[in-house]
N, C-alpha and C positions, 0 to 999 in steps of 0.2 A: 459020861463026863469027858471033857476034852481039856487037856492041859497044853497050852501053847506059849512059846516064847514070843514076845512082842516083836523082836527083831531077829527074824530068821533070814538066812541068806537069799533064797529065791522068792519066797512069799512070806511076808510078815504076818504076825498074828491078827492085825486089824483086817488085812485083806482076806485072810482065811476065814475070820469070823463073819465078815459081810457075805462071803460066798455061802457059808453054812446057813446063815439067817435067811437067805433068799431061796433056800431049797424048798421045793413045792410040798414035800411031805412034812406036815407040821411036827410030828414026833421027832424027826431028825433035825429039823430047823430049830427046835427049842432045846436041844441038848445043852446042859450047863457048860459054859466055857470059862476057864480060869486062865488069865493071861499072866505070864511070868515076866517081870521087868525089874531092872535096877533103877529105873527112872522114877523119882519120887516127886517131881514137880506136879503141883495140883492141876495145872492146865493140861498137862499131858495125860494124867490119870483120868480126867474128865473126858478127853478125846477117846481114850481106850474104852471107857464105859459106854460112851455115846455110840461107839461102833457096834455094840451088841455084846461085848464081853460082859459076863455076869459079875466078875470080881477079879481082883488082882492079888497076886502073890509077889511080894516085894523081896528082891534079892539083897543081901543073902538071907536065906530063911532056914529055919531048923526043920528037921524031919517032922517033929511034933506039930509045928505051926502049919505045915503043908497038909498033914493028915487031918488035923482039926478043921481046916478050911474045906477040904474035900468032903469030909464027913458031914459038915453042915449042909452041903448041897445034896448029898445022897439021901439025907433024912427027909428032904422035901418031897421025895417021890412017893 
């Protein structure tokens, strides 16, 4: 599982996700990716999901919310 901030200084989470999803090895390309963002606009959230991010963690978040969301993707394996 990968947890990435949508707006990082040198490479944003969308760009990182696209690179990972294009990786030739399927097991690595399909790793669950959770994007962290404070942006709650629906059109932006759609753009993030369309980039290949599996789900979003909205800031501010509680430790329990983060762990629950991560656990839901780990159970899928």
